[in-house]
C-alpha positions, 0 to 999 in steps of 0.5 A: 126557831126553837120551841120555848119551854117554860122553866128550861132557860139557864139563868146562872149568869143572870143570878151571878150578876144580880148577886154581885149587884146586891153585894155592891149595893149593900157595901155601898150603903154600909160605907155611906152610913159609916161615913155619915156617922163619922161626919156626925161624930166628928162635927159635934 
């Protein structure tokens, strides 16, 4: 078994996955807010 060295792990794939998750979350929230605003304006 390899010896563990703190701070030596390659995290590029995890960072790309996290950045993709944040991007989709922001887009999803923005679209949801836009739909709610549209519904509020169209219903009044």
